[in-house]
C-alpha positions as CSV (number, residue, x, y, z in Angstrom):
1,M,-1.9,41.9,-1.3
2,M,0.2,38.6,-1.8
3,I,1.5,38.2,-5.3
4,R,0.8,35.0,-7.2
5,Q,2.6,33.2,-9.9
6,L,0.5,30.6,-12.5
7,L,2.7,27.6,-13.7
8,T,1.1,26.5,-17.1
9,L,2.5,24.1,-19.0
10,A,5.5,24.3,-21.7
11,T,5.2,22.8,-25.1
12,L,6.8,19.6,-24.7
13,L,8.6,16.9,-27.5
14,I,10.4,13.6,-26.5
15,I,13.2,12.2,-27.3
16,G,14.9,9.5,-28.3
17,G,18.2,7.8,-27.1
18,S,20.6,10.0,-29.5
19,G,20.5,13.3,-31.0
20,A,21.0,15.0,-28.0
21,T,22.0,18.8,-28.3
22,A,24.8,21.2,-26.2
23,K,21.9,21.9,-23.4
24,D,21.1,18.0,-23.0
25,Y,22.5,16.1,-19.6
26,T,22.8,12.5,-19.2
27,V,23.5,10.7,-15.6
28,C,23.3,6.9,-15.1
29,S,22.6,4.5,-12.2
30,P,25.4,3.5,-10.1
31,N,25.3,-0.3,-11.8
32,G,25.3,1.7,-15.3
33,K,22.2,0.2,-15.9
34,N,19.8,2.7,-15.9
35,E,20.4,6.0,-17.8
36,V,18.5,9.3,-18.2
37,T,19.0,12.2,-20.1
38,V,16.9,15.2,-19.9
39,S,16.6,17.9,-22.7
40,N,15.2,21.2,-23.4
41,G,11.5,21.2,-23.4
42,I,11.4,19.5,-20.8
43,T,11.7,15.9,-21.9
44,L,13.6,12.8,-19.9
45,S,14.8,9.9,-22.1
46,I,15.2,7.2,-20.0
47,T,17.1,3.8,-21.2
48,H,18.0,0.2,-19.8
49,N,20.5,-1.6,-21.1
50,H,21.3,0.9,-23.4
51,K,17.6,0.5,-24.7
52,H,14.8,3.1,-24.0
53,V,12.3,2.1,-22.0
54,V,9.8,5.0,-21.6
55,G,10.3,8.7,-22.4
56,V,8.6,11.5,-19.8
57,K,7.2,14.8,-21.2
58,A,7.0,17.2,-18.1
59,G,5.9,20.9,-17.6
60,L,5.6,23.0,-14.5
61,S,6.6,26.3,-15.7
62,A,5.3,29.6,-16.5
63,L,8.0,30.0,-19.7
64,P,6.6,29.3,-22.6
65,N,9.4,27.3,-23.6
66,M,11.3,26.2,-20.6
67,Q,15.0,26.0,-21.1
68,L,17.7,24.3,-18.9
69,G,20.3,26.6,-17.0
70,S,23.2,25.1,-15.0
71,C,23.4,21.5,-14.3
72,K,25.2,19.9,-11.0
73,T,25.7,16.2,-10.5
74,T,26.3,14.8,-7.4
75,S,26.0,10.9,-6.0
76,A,24.9,9.5,-2.4
77,T,24.7,6.6,-0.2
78,E,21.8,6.4,2.4
79,T,21.3,4.0,5.0
80,I,17.4,4.2,5.5
81,T,15.9,3.6,8.6
82,A,12.8,1.8,8.3
83,P,10.7,0.8,11.2
84,F,8.0,-1.7,10.3
85,Y,8.9,-1.9,6.9
86,R,10.0,-4.7,5.3
87,Q,13.4,-4.7,6.9
88,P,14.7,-2.1,9.6
89,S,17.1,-0.7,7.6
90,F,18.4,-0.6,3.8
91,T,20.9,0.9,1.5
92,A,19.7,3.0,-1.1
93,A,22.3,4.7,-3.6
94,Y,21.8,7.1,-6.3
95,R,23.4,9.3,-8.8
96,Q,21.6,13.0,-9.2
97,M,21.1,16.1,-11.4
98,D,20.1,18.9,-10.0
99,L,18.9,21.6,-12.6
100,K,18.1,24.9,-12.9
101,L,15.5,26.4,-14.7
102,G,15.0,30.4,-14.1
103,K,12.6,32.0,-12.2
104,G,13.2,30.3,-8.9
105,F,12.2,27.1,-10.2
106,G,14.6,23.6,-10.7
107,L,14.4,19.9,-11.4
108,Q,15.9,17.3,-9.8
109,V,16.6,13.9,-11.2
110,R,18.0,10.4,-9.5
111,V,19.0,7.5,-10.9
112,Y,19.1,4.5,-8.5
113,N,19.6,1.2,-10.0
114,E,16.0,0.2,-8.9
115,G,14.6,2.8,-11.4
116,V,14.5,6.5,-12.3
117,A,12.6,9.7,-10.1
118,Y,12.2,13.3,-11.0
119,R,10.9,16.0,-9.3
120,W,10.4,19.8,-9.5
121,Y,11.1,22.2,-6.8
122,T,11.0,26.1,-6.2
123,T,12.8,28.8,-4.5
124,N,10.1,31.3,-4.6
125,K,8.7,33.0,-1.7
126,K,5.7,33.9,-2.9
127,E,2.3,32.1,-3.1
128,T,2.3,29.7,-6.1
129,I,-0.7,28.8,-7.8
130,I,-0.5,25.7,-9.6
131,E,-3.3,25.5,-12.7
132,N,-1.5,21.8,-13.9
133,E,1.3,19.6,-14.2
134,K,2.1,17.6,-17.4
135,A,3.8,14.2,-17.0
136,D,3.1,12.3,-20.5
137,F,4.8,8.8,-20.0
138,V,5.5,7.5,-23.8
139,F,6.2,4.0,-24.2
140,P,7.5,2.1,-27.0
141,D,4.7,0.6,-29.5
142,N,3.4,-3.0,-28.5
143,C,3.6,-2.8,-24.6
144,K,1.2,-4.5,-22.1
145,A,-0.3,-2.1,-19.2
146,W,-1.5,-3.3,-15.6
147,L,-4.1,-0.4,-15.1
148,A,-6.7,-0.6,-12.3
149,Y,-9.1,2.2,-13.4
150,S,-11.2,4.5,-10.8
151,T,-14.9,2.8,-10.0
152,N,-16.3,6.1,-10.3
153,E,-16.9,6.8,-13.7
154,Q,-18.9,10.3,-13.1
155,K,-16.8,11.7,-10.2
156,P,-13.2,9.5,-11.1
157,F,-11.5,11.5,-8.5
158,A,-13.5,10.5,-5.7
159,M,-13.4,6.4,-4.8
160,A,-11.6,4.1,-3.0
161,F,-8.9,3.1,-4.7
162,Q,-9.4,-0.3,-5.1
163,N,-10.1,-2.4,-8.3
164,F,-8.8,-5.1,-10.3
165,Y,-5.9,-4.6,-12.4
166,D,-6.9,-4.8,-16.2
167,E,-4.0,-6.6,-17.9
168,T,-4.6,-5.2,-21.7
169,Q,-2.2,-3.8,-24.6
170,L,-1.5,-0.2,-23.8
171,S,-2.6,0.9,-27.0
172,E,-6.1,-0.6,-26.3
173,A,-6.5,0.2,-22.8
174,K,-9.8,2.1,-22.0
175,S,-9.9,5.8,-21.8
176,Q,-10.7,6.3,-18.1
177,Y,-8.8,7.3,-15.2
178,A,-6.6,4.5,-13.4
179,F,-4.7,5.2,-10.2
180,L,-1.3,4.2,-9.2
181,P,0.7,1.7,-9.2
182,A,0.5,1.1,-13.0
183,T,2.8,-1.3,-14.7
184,I,3.9,-1.5,-18.1
185,Q,6.1,-4.0,-19.5
186,S,8.3,-2.5,-21.9
187,G,10.6,-4.4,-23.6
188,D,12.7,-6.7,-21.3
189,V,11.5,-4.6,-18.3
190,K,8.5,-3.7,-16.5
191,V,8.1,0.1,-15.5
192,T,5.9,0.8,-12.7
193,I,4.5,4.4,-12.0
194,L,4.5,5.3,-8.3
195,E,5.1,8.9,-6.6
196,S,6.4,9.5,-3.0
197,D,6.8,12.3,-0.8
198,L,3.3,13.4,-1.7
199,R,2.6,16.5,0.8
200,S,0.3,19.0,0.2
201,Y,-0.4,17.9,-3.2
202,P,-3.2,16.0,-5.3
203,G,-1.9,12.2,-6.2
204,M,-1.6,11.7,-9.3
205,M,-3.7,9.5,-11.8
206,L,-3.4,8.5,-15.3
207,K,-5.3,8.0,-18.4
208,A,-3.9,6.1,-21.4
209,E,-3.8,7.5,-24.8
210,G,-2.2,5.5,-27.4
211,N,1.2,4.2,-26.4
212,Q,1.4,7.1,-23.5
213,L,-0.2,7.4,-20.2
214,K,-0.7,11.2,-19.5
215,A,-1.1,12.3,-15.9
216,A,-4.0,14.0,-14.1
217,F,-4.7,15.4,-11.0
218,A,-7.9,16.4,-9.3
219,K,-8.6,20.0,-9.0
220,Y,-8.6,22.0,-5.4
221,P,-11.9,22.1,-3.5
222,K,-13.2,24.8,-3.1
223,S,-16.4,23.7,-1.2
224,M,-17.3,20.5,0.4
225,G,-20.6,18.8,1.0
226,Y,-21.5,16.0,3.5
227,Y,-23.1,12.0,3.6
228,K,-25.7,12.3,5.9
229,W,-25.2,8.5,6.3
230,R,-22.1,9.2,8.0
231,G,-21.0,12.6,8.1
232,M,-18.3,11.9,5.2
233,S,-17.7,15.1,3.4
234,Y,-17.4,15.2,0.1
235,V,-16.1,17.5,-2.9
236,E,-19.0,19.6,-3.8
237,E,-17.1,22.1,-5.9
238,T,-13.5,23.1,-7.5
239,E,-11.6,26.0,-8.2
240,D,-10.0,25.8,-11.7
241,F,-6.3,24.7,-10.5
242,I,-4.8,21.8,-8.8
243,A,-2.8,23.0,-5.9
244,K,-1.7,26.4,-4.2
245,S,1.7,26.9,-1.9
246,S,3.9,29.3,-0.5
247,G,7.1,29.3,-0.2
248,T,10.3,27.4,-0.8
249,R,9.3,23.8,-1.2
250,T,9.7,20.6,-3.2
251,Y,6.9,19.1,-5.2
252,P,6.5,15.1,-5.0
253,W,8.9,12.7,-6.7
254,R,7.3,11.0,-9.9
255,V,8.9,7.4,-9.8
256,M,9.5,5.0,-12.7
257,A,10.6,1.7,-10.7
258,I,12.7,-0.6,-13.4
259,T,12.6,-4.5,-12.7
260,E,14.2,-7.2,-15.0
261,Q,12.2,-9.7,-13.2
262,D,8.8,-9.9,-11.5
263,T,10.6,-11.1,-7.9
264,E,12.4,-7.8,-8.0
265,M,8.9,-5.7,-8.0
266,P,7.3,-6.6,-4.3
267,V,10.8,-5.6,-2.9
268,N,11.7,-2.4,-4.4
269,N,12.1,0.3,-2.3
270,L,12.1,3.3,-4.0
271,V,8.8,4.7,-2.7
272,F,10.0,4.7,0.8
273,A,13.4,5.9,0.0
274,L,12.6,8.6,-1.6
275,A,10.5,10.0,1.0
276,S,10.8,12.7,3.5
277,P,12.8,10.8,6.9
278,N,11.2,10.7,10.2
279,Q,9.7,13.7,11.7
280,I,8.0,12.6,14.9
281,G,11.5,11.4,16.8
282,D,11.1,8.3,18.7
283,V,8.8,5.7,17.7
284,S,9.2,3.2,20.4
285,W,5.7,3.6,21.6
286,V,4.4,2.5,18.3
287,K,4.0,-1.1,18.7
288,P,3.0,-3.6,15.3
289,G,0.6,-6.4,15.9
290,K,-2.6,-8.7,15.0
291,V,-5.5,-7.3,15.6
292,A,-9.1,-9.1,16.1
293,W,-11.4,-7.8,13.7
294,D,-15.7,-7.1,13.9
295,W,-16.7,-6.2,10.9
296,W,-16.2,-8.4,8.4
297,N,-17.4,-11.5,10.3
298,D,-20.7,-9.5,11.1
299,W,-20.0,-9.5,14.8
300,N,-21.3,-12.9,14.1
301,L,-20.3,-15.1,17.3
302,K,-22.4,-18.8,18.0
303,G,-22.9,-20.8,20.8
304,V,-22.4,-17.8,23.3
305,D,-25.4,-16.9,26.1
306,F,-25.4,-13.0,24.7
307,K,-27.0,-11.3,21.8
308,A,-24.0,-10.2,19.6
309,G,-23.6,-7.0,18.3
310,I,-22.0,-3.3,18.3
311,N,-22.3,-3.5,22.8
312,T,-20.2,-4.1,25.5
313,R,-20.6,-7.6,26.4
314,T,-19.4,-8.4,22.4
315,Y,-16.4,-6.9,23.1
316,Q,-15.6,-8.3,26.0
317,Y,-15.8,-11.9,24.2
318,Y,-13.7,-10.1,21.8
319,I,-11.1,-9.0,24.2
320,D,-11.0,-12.5,26.1
321,F,-10.4,-14.1,22.4
322,A,-7.6,-12.3,22.0
323,A,-6.1,-12.2,25.2
324,K,-6.1,-16.2,25.3
325,N,-4.3,-15.9,21.4
326,K,-1.7,-13.1,22.5
327,I,-3.2,-10.5,19.8
328,P,-2.6,-7.4,21.3
329,Y,-5.2,-5.2,19.4
330,V,-9.3,-5.4,19.0
331,V,-10.8,-2.8,16.8
332,L,-13.9,-1.2,17.2
333,D,-15.2,-0.3,13.9
334,E,-18.2,1.4,12.2
335,G,-21.1,1.7,15.1
336,W,-19.5,2.3,18.3
337,Y,-20.2,6.0,17.7
338,D,-23.4,7.8,16.0
339,S,-21.7,7.9,12.6
340,A,-25.0,9.3,10.9
341,K,-24.6,12.1,13.3
342,G,-20.8,12.5,13.1
343,D,-20.9,12.4,16.8
344,I,-17.2,10.6,17.5
345,M,-16.9,12.4,21.1
346,N,-20.0,10.1,22.3
347,P,-20.0,6.4,22.0
348,I,-23.7,5.4,22.0
349,A,-25.6,3.9,24.9
350,D,-24.5,0.0,24.2
351,I,-20.8,0.9,24.4
352,D,-19.0,1.2,27.7
353,L,-15.6,2.1,26.1
354,Q,-14.2,3.3,29.8
355,K,-15.0,-0.2,30.6
356,L,-13.8,-2.0,27.6
357,I,-10.6,-0.4,27.7
358,D,-9.8,-0.9,31.2
359,Y,-11.0,-4.3,30.7
360,G,-8.6,-4.9,27.7
361,K,-5.3,-3.4,29.7
362,A,-5.8,-6.1,32.4
363,K,-5.7,-8.6,29.7
364,G,-2.8,-7.0,27.6
365,V,-5.4,-6.1,24.9
366,S,-5.6,-2.2,23.6
367,I,-8.1,-1.3,21.6
368,V,-8.1,0.8,18.5
369,L,-11.3,2.9,17.0
370,W,-12.7,3.3,13.5
371,T,-13.5,6.5,12.2
372,V,-14.2,8.5,9.3
373,F,-11.3,10.7,8.2
374,N,-12.6,14.2,8.1
375,V,-14.9,13.6,11.6
376,L,-11.9,12.8,13.3
377,D,-10.3,15.9,11.5
378,E,-13.0,18.5,12.6
379,H,-12.5,17.1,16.6
380,L,-8.8,16.3,16.0
381,T,-7.3,17.8,18.9
382,E,-10.1,17.1,21.2
383,A,-10.9,13.6,20.0
384,C,-7.0,12.5,20.3
385,E,-6.6,14.1,24.2
386,K,-10.0,12.5,25.1
387,Y,-9.6,9.3,23.6
388,A,-5.9,9.1,24.5
389,R,-6.2,9.9,28.3
390,M,-8.4,7.2,28.1
391,G,-6.1,4.7,27.0
392,I,-7.4,3.6,23.2
393,K,-4.0,2.9,21.2
394,G,-4.8,4.0,17.8
395,W,-6.9,5.4,14.9
396,K,-8.5,3.3,11.9
397,A,-9.3,5.9,9.7
398,D,-11.6,5.6,6.9
399,F,-13.5,6.5,4.1
400,L,-11.1,9.8,2.9
401,D,-11.8,8.6,-0.7
402,R,-10.2,11.5,-2.7
403,N,-6.6,12.6,-3.3
404,D,-6.8,16.3,-3.8
405,Q,-4.5,18.8,-2.2
406,R,-6.9,19.2,0.6
407,A,-7.4,15.6,1.4
408,V,-3.6,14.8,1.4
409,E,-2.9,17.3,3.8
410,M,-5.4,16.2,5.9
411,A,-4.4,13.0,6.2
412,E,-0.5,14.5,7.0
413,R,-2.5,16.7,9.9
414,I,-3.9,13.8,11.4
415,A,-0.6,11.8,11.5
416,K,1.3,14.4,13.0
417,T,-1.6,15.0,15.9
418,C,-1.8,11.8,16.8
419,A,2.0,11.3,16.9
420,R,1.7,14.2,19.4
421,Y,-0.8,11.5,21.7
422,Q,1.2,9.1,21.1
423,L,-1.6,7.1,18.7
424,F,-1.1,5.3,15.7
425,V,-3.2,5.1,12.4
426,D,-4.6,2.6,10.0
427,Y,-5.7,4.6,6.6
428,H,-8.4,2.9,4.9
429,G,-10.5,4.3,1.9
430,Y,-7.0,5.8,0.9
431,F,-5.0,5.7,-2.1
432,A,-1.7,3.9,-2.8
433,P,1.2,4.6,-0.2
434,T,3.5,7.8,-1.0
435,G,6.4,7.1,1.8
436,M,4.2,9.1,4.6
437,N,4.7,5.9,6.8
438,R,8.2,6.9,6.7
439,T,7.6,10.6,7.8
440,Y,4.9,9.6,10.2
441,P,5.8,6.1,11.2
442,N,3.2,6.0,13.2
443,I,0.9,5.0,10.3
444,L,1.4,1.3,10.4
445,N,-0.8,0.2,7.5
446,Y,-3.1,1.4,4.5
447,E,-5.6,0.0,2.6
448,G,-5.6,0.9,-1.0
449,V,-6.1,-2.3,-1.7
450,F,-8.9,-4.8,-3.6
451,G,-9.0,-6.7,0.2
452,M,-11.0,-9.3,1.7
453,E,-13.8,-7.0,2.5
454,E,-14.9,-7.6,-1.1
455,A,-15.8,-11.2,0.0
456,R,-18.9,-9.7,1.5
457,W,-20.8,-8.3,-2.1
458,A,-18.2,-10.2,-5.0
459,K,-20.1,-12.0,-7.9
460,K,-19.4,-15.7,-8.5
461,E,-17.5,-14.5,-11.7
462,T,-15.0,-12.5,-9.7
463,D,-11.3,-13.6,-9.7
464,M,-9.6,-13.0,-6.4
465,P,-6.9,-15.8,-6.3
466,R,-5.4,-13.7,-9.3
467,Y,-5.6,-10.5,-7.8
468,D,-4.3,-12.2,-5.0
469,V,-0.7,-13.0,-6.8
470,T,-1.0,-9.7,-8.9
471,F,-1.0,-7.0,-6.6
472,P,2.0,-8.3,-4.5
473,Y,3.6,-7.3,-7.7
474,I,2.6,-4.1,-8.4
475,R,0.4,-2.5,-5.5
476,M,2.7,-3.6,-2.8
477,M,6.0,-1.4,-4.5
478,A,3.9,1.5,-2.8
479,G,4.0,0.1,0.7
480,S,1.8,-1.9,3.1
481,V,-1.2,-3.6,2.7
482,D,-4.5,-3.9,5.1
483,F,-5.7,-6.6,3.2
484,T,-7.2,-7.7,6.7
485,P,-6.9,-11.9,5.9
486,G,-7.7,-14.8,8.1
487,A,-10.9,-16.1,6.5
488,M,-11.8,-19.3,7.8
489,R,-14.8,-20.2,5.9
490,N,-13.3,-21.2,2.6
491,G,-14.5,-21.6,-0.9
492,T,-13.2,-23.2,-4.4
493,K,-13.7,-21.8,-7.6
494,T,-16.8,-24.1,-8.0
495,N,-18.4,-23.9,-4.5
496,W,-17.8,-20.4,-3.6
497,V,-21.2,-18.7,-2.4
498,E,-21.7,-15.1,-1.9
499,C,-22.8,-14.4,1.8
500,Y,-22.8,-11.0,3.3
501,E,-23.6,-12.0,6.4
502,N,-21.2,-15.0,7.2
503,P,-19.1,-14.4,4.3
504,V,-16.5,-16.9,2.5
505,S,-13.1,-16.0,0.8
506,M,-12.0,-17.7,-2.3
507,G,-9.2,-20.1,-2.5
508,T,-7.9,-22.1,0.4
509,R,-7.4,-21.9,4.3
510,C,-3.7,-22.2,2.9
511,H,-4.1,-19.8,0.7
512,Q,-5.6,-17.4,3.3
513,L,-2.5,-18.1,5.6
514,A,-0.1,-17.3,3.1
515,C,-1.5,-13.7,3.8
516,Y,0.4,-13.1,6.7
517,V,4.0,-13.7,5.1
518,V,3.3,-12.7,1.2
519,H,1.8,-9.2,2.0
520,D,3.8,-6.4,4.3
521,S,1.4,-5.9,7.1
522,P,2.7,-4.6,10.4
523,F,-0.7,-4.1,11.5
524,T,-2.8,-7.3,10.3
525,M,-6.3,-8.0,11.1
526,L,-7.8,-11.5,11.7
527,C,-11.1,-10.7,10.1
528,D,-13.0,-13.8,11.5
529,A,-15.1,-14.2,14.1
530,P,-13.5,-15.4,17.6
531,T,-15.7,-18.3,17.8
532,N,-14.7,-19.9,14.5
533,Y,-10.8,-19.3,15.7
534,E,-11.9,-21.2,18.7
535,R,-12.8,-24.1,17.2
536,E,-9.5,-24.2,15.3
537,P,-7.2,-23.8,17.8
538,E,-4.1,-25.4,15.7
539,F,-4.7,-23.2,13.1
540,T,-5.4,-20.2,14.7
541,D,-2.2,-20.8,16.8
542,I,0.0,-20.7,13.5
543,I,-1.7,-17.5,12.5
544,T,-0.8,-15.9,15.4
545,S,3.0,-17.1,15.8
546,I,3.9,-15.4,12.4
547,P,5.7,-12.3,13.1
548,D,4.5,-9.1,12.2
549,T,7.9,-7.2,11.7
550,W,10.5,-8.6,9.7
551,D,14.4,-8.8,9.6
552,E,14.7,-9.6,5.9
553,T,12.7,-10.3,3.2
554,R,13.4,-11.7,-0.4
555,I,10.5,-13.2,-3.4
556,L,11.9,-16.3,-3.6
557,Q,10.1,-17.4,-7.2
558,G,6.5,-16.1,-8.7
559,T,5.0,-14.5,-11.9
560,M,2.9,-11.9,-11.4
561,G,-0.9,-13.4,-11.9
562,S,0.0,-16.7,-11.9
563,Y,1.7,-17.5,-8.3
564,I,4.5,-16.1,-5.9
565,V,6.8,-17.5,-3.0
566,T,8.1,-14.9,-0.3
567,A,10.6,-15.7,2.5
568,R,11.1,-13.7,5.4
569,R,13.3,-14.1,8.2
570,K,12.9,-13.0,12.1
571,G,16.0,-13.5,14.2
572,N,17.0,-16.9,13.3
573,N,13.9,-18.1,11.6
574,W,12.4,-18.3,8.4
575,Y,9.0,-17.9,7.1
576,V,8.0,-19.1,3.7
577,A,4.9,-18.9,2.2
578,G,3.2,-19.2,-1.7
579,Q,-0.2,-18.6,-2.8
580,T,-1.5,-19.5,-6.8
581,N,-4.4,-18.2,-9.1
582,W,-7.0,-21.0,-9.4
583,D,-4.6,-22.7,-11.4
584,E,-3.0,-26.1,-9.2
585,R,0.7,-25.6,-9.5
586,E,3.1,-27.9,-8.4
587,I,6.7,-26.5,-6.9
588,I,9.9,-27.2,-6.0
589,L,11.7,-25.2,-3.3
590,S,15.4,-24.8,-2.6
591,F,16.8,-23.5,0.8
592,D,20.1,-21.6,-0.3
593,F,19.0,-18.9,1.4
594,L,20.0,-20.6,4.8
595,P,23.5,-20.0,6.1
596,A,25.8,-22.8,5.2
597,G,25.7,-25.9,7.5
598,S,22.3,-24.8,8.8
599,A,19.6,-27.1,9.7
600,C,16.1,-26.1,10.6
601,Q,13.3,-27.8,12.0
602,A,10.3,-26.6,9.8
603,T,6.4,-26.6,10.4
604,I,5.1,-27.1,6.8
605,V,1.4,-26.2,6.1
606,T,-0.3,-27.4,2.7
607,D,-3.5,-27.8,1.2
608,G,-4.9,-31.2,2.0
609,I,-5.4,-33.8,-0.6
610,N,-8.8,-32.6,-1.1
611,A,-8.7,-29.4,-0.8
612,N,-10.1,-28.6,-4.5
613,H,-13.4,-29.8,-3.5
614,N,-12.9,-28.5,0.3
615,A,-10.9,-25.1,0.4
616,E,-11.1,-25.6,3.9
617,D,-8.9,-28.8,3.9
618,Y,-4.9,-28.4,5.1
619,Q,-2.3,-30.5,6.4
620,V,0.7,-30.2,9.1
621,E,3.6,-32.1,9.1
622,T,7.2,-31.5,11.3
623,K,10.4,-32.4,9.9
624,P,14.3,-31.0,9.8
625,L,15.1,-29.1,6.5
626,Y,19.1,-28.5,5.4
627,K,20.4,-26.1,3.1
628,A,20.9,-28.4,0.4
629,D,17.1,-29.8,0.4
630,K,14.6,-29.6,-2.3
631,L,10.7,-29.6,-1.3
632,K,8.1,-30.4,-3.6
633,I,5.1,-28.6,-3.0
634,R,1.3,-28.7,-4.5
635,L,-0.9,-26.1,-4.4
636,A,-4.2,-26.3,-4.7
637,S,-6.6,-24.5,-7.1
638,G,-6.5,-21.1,-5.3
639,G,-4.1,-22.7,-2.7
640,G,-1.3,-21.6,-0.8
641,F,1.2,-23.2,1.7
642,L,3.7,-21.8,4.7
643,L,6.6,-23.1,6.1
644,I,7.9,-22.3,9.5
645,M,11.6,-22.8,10.1
646,H,13.1,-22.5,13.1
647,N,17.0,-22.8,13.5
648,K,18.8,-25.6,15.5
């Protein structure tokens, strides 16, 4: 009979920056700004520029009074290959403590210039049952918090991980579960709590209590039920523990990114840097690109001589549109198979899938298929084998809607199996990324964002433009976002209307255009109907000319919740885009990031003079730009802009 070790919580106390005992261990970041002291308990006290910013009370041990043993300190500088990320590679330097705790357990603490991370590990070869994990993040008084709460108050661990950020004093935060990432203003810095290398373990959520954020985890599923309308599984009954595993392993990294300026946040690389390296080998077959999408526009073609809907003729039209505009993919969203029956192995009668795949291939357009996570998982090998042989290039997996251990294992299993068949995946109804796209680079994108789909059912008081200039600072620290932009029907704060069948975005046309640069998104959808794009070929050409991967990314200016300006380089060309909330504003751009003596021919797309009245109004001009230039840009309410700068 297999021996099981039960892990219980120690009684833990937080310390300040002084009064260290003989068993305290301290390590600082390479630049000396971030410092961590680990004490018996286990407690971590974290300072930035010698000011205490956060403490952690942590527990994962059978010992009633966990004690630190030996400590080994090392340092390293890694060059991390990052295909399809915000740059192809980057350097990460850190100092690390490896602390032995006895009973075959240990704690690793890493300190980067960009923040701090810690994780547990075990060298036990027994089966380990983890009843719970303690991770209490304790902040100083009078801290502001940005928290995104679960949308399911009855079953808070079952939801799509999509919500606005509630900006509040931490001490006044709601007593509800919030999902990651979460950001806290602690003194002069922002501390953002994330996790990385989440594998065979439940994802972390947080609950406010005074000046603390306490970790919580979904229990291990014991039995599953099924919703009839999609064949989607849900947790019916749970065990009394959160995780189980066997043998030597590491547990997920608990990450505290520390940023002095808001502009540092969207380009913080800790989550990707801490994840396990590529496990699928060659990724040359993975091709990022834009995709013509059907669902958001409700298959809403006009001026055609056939009945638009989920049928072969409609998708041939989408393929024709994609081919004409050099869009490499078309997705067949929900409806191509009978989702009520979960019949993924058989397309509906109105869809001749092989005909569509062959039709697209002849025109240089590939097909991506939508599916429910567990439906794909239950037919994983046969579905991948069949549809890869037919010629599809990937799956859009949807409605995971949980982050317990079995759900996390399912996501990894799908990515790993798809890689064997050279299929990429786009994960929807999914929690914020935890670096799995480093481990499995065929994961091209993730949802976990309050994206464009919300415009189909949002209410007038919904403040999407404010969210649009908030989540790049918080959510994008975790990784890429499948926000699904590109709306051609756009509304102002006063004249936006709710319309499920013919949806309208909040904010201007240029606000939508800027998404293609502001967002980390190597697999980006054009959400509107092909016939809407075809009526405005000039604007469509601008969207499709924007690259999908980048050689360099910078945030030039911005303030979380107010506006953002992002610059990305592809080869010798720069793309600069910005977005604002409902506040109209004027910004001054400088171009000191350009090489000395360089001159660019710039295409400048800005909100039109009447964009505050008609959000679809925009203007385009071309002019030369030089490194020493200053450019004044006006952003309308909910507005945006794009500069495309080609080096002469």
